[in-house]
C-alpha positions as CSV (number, residue, x, y, z in Angstrom):
1,M,-73.4,-92.7,-25.3
2,G,-71.4,-89.9,-23.7
3,R,-69.2,-90.5,-20.7
4,N,-69.5,-88.2,-17.7
5,I,-66.3,-86.5,-16.5
6,S,-66.3,-84.7,-13.2
7,V,-65.3,-81.1,-12.9
8,Q,-62.2,-82.2,-10.9
9,D,-61.2,-84.6,-13.7
10,R,-61.6,-81.9,-16.3
11,M,-59.6,-79.5,-14.3
12,A,-56.9,-82.1,-13.8
13,M,-56.8,-82.8,-17.6
14,S,-56.1,-79.2,-18.3
15,A,-53.7,-78.7,-15.3
16,N,-51.6,-81.8,-16.2
17,T,-51.0,-80.8,-19.7
18,Q,-48.5,-78.0,-20.5
19,A,-50.0,-75.6,-23.0
20,H,-47.7,-74.6,-25.8
21,E,-50.2,-74.3,-28.6
22,R,-52.9,-71.7,-29.2
23,I,-56.4,-72.0,-30.6
24,D,-58.3,-68.8,-31.5
25,L,-62.0,-68.8,-31.9
26,R,-64.6,-66.4,-33.0
27,T,-68.2,-66.7,-32.0
28,S,-71.4,-64.7,-31.6
29,P,-72.1,-62.9,-28.3
30,E,-74.9,-65.4,-27.6
31,I,-72.7,-68.5,-27.9
32,K,-70.0,-66.8,-25.8
33,D,-72.5,-66.0,-23.1
34,L,-73.7,-69.6,-23.1
35,I,-70.2,-71.0,-22.8
36,V,-69.2,-68.5,-20.1
37,R,-72.4,-69.3,-18.1
38,A,-71.8,-73.1,-18.4
39,A,-68.1,-72.8,-17.4
40,S,-69.0,-70.6,-14.5
41,S,-71.7,-73.1,-13.3
42,V,-69.1,-75.8,-13.0
43,G,-66.4,-73.6,-11.5
44,M,-64.1,-73.6,-14.5
45,S,-62.4,-71.0,-16.6
46,V,-63.7,-70.6,-20.1
47,S,-60.4,-72.0,-21.5
48,A,-60.4,-75.0,-19.2
49,F,-64.1,-75.7,-20.0
50,L,-63.6,-75.4,-23.8
51,L,-60.5,-77.5,-23.8
52,G,-61.9,-80.2,-21.5
53,T,-65.1,-80.4,-23.4
54,A,-63.4,-80.4,-26.8
55,Q,-60.9,-83.0,-25.7
56,E,-63.7,-85.3,-24.4
57,R,-65.7,-84.9,-27.6
58,A,-62.6,-85.4,-29.8
59,K,-61.9,-88.7,-28.0
60,E,-65.5,-89.9,-28.4
61,I,-65.5,-89.1,-32.2
62,L,-62.1,-90.8,-32.8
63,S,-63.2,-93.8,-30.7
64,E,-66.3,-94.1,-32.9
65,K,-64.4,-93.8,-36.1
66,E,-61.5,-96.0,-35.2
67,M,-63.4,-98.9,-33.5
68,V,-65.2,-101.7,-35.2
69,T,-68.3,-103.0,-33.4
70,L,-69.4,-106.5,-34.2
71,T,-72.5,-108.4,-33.2
72,S,-71.9,-111.5,-31.1
73,R,-72.6,-113.7,-34.2
74,D,-70.2,-111.6,-36.4
75,W,-67.5,-111.7,-33.7
76,R,-67.8,-115.5,-33.5
77,A,-67.5,-115.8,-37.3
78,F,-64.5,-113.5,-37.2
79,A,-62.8,-115.4,-34.4
80,R,-63.5,-118.7,-36.2
81,A,-61.9,-117.3,-39.4
82,L,-58.9,-116.3,-37.4
83,D,-58.7,-119.7,-35.6
84,D,-58.9,-121.6,-38.9
85,T,-55.7,-120.1,-40.4
86,E,-53.1,-122.7,-41.3
87,K,-50.0,-120.7,-40.1
88,P,-49.5,-118.7,-36.9
89,R,-49.9,-115.0,-37.2
90,P,-48.0,-113.5,-34.3
91,K,-48.7,-109.8,-35.2
92,L,-52.4,-110.6,-35.3
93,A,-52.3,-112.4,-32.0
94,A,-50.5,-109.5,-30.4
95,A,-53.1,-107.1,-31.8
96,M,-55.9,-109.2,-30.4
97,K,-54.1,-109.3,-27.0
98,R,-53.7,-105.5,-27.0
99,H,-57.4,-105.1,-27.8
100,R,-58.4,-107.5,-25.0
101,D,-56.1,-105.6,-22.6
102,W,-57.6,-102.2,-23.7
103,Q,-61.1,-103.5,-23.2
104,K,-60.3,-104.4,-19.6
105,R,-59.4,-100.8,-18.7
């Protein structure tokens, strides 16, 4: 389910974004040690590791919450219902095109 992002990609994500906001965290010594060890093992600072990991997970969560997944049968029924409309729906057609373009990425 998860997507693998290379260490270089994670570092680029944090390097290409100017930081203006701050997030403060409190944790137990055990969790801090775990995070420090993991960040060190991939050659990243703790901040870059936490931001990269949190950003990746946030995108996954939002993608799951904002995307509707249909079976092939349901998709065909949905498409037929759209095709059977009596009048053109330009906004709907534009949304479908954006969705198809997004899927090609």
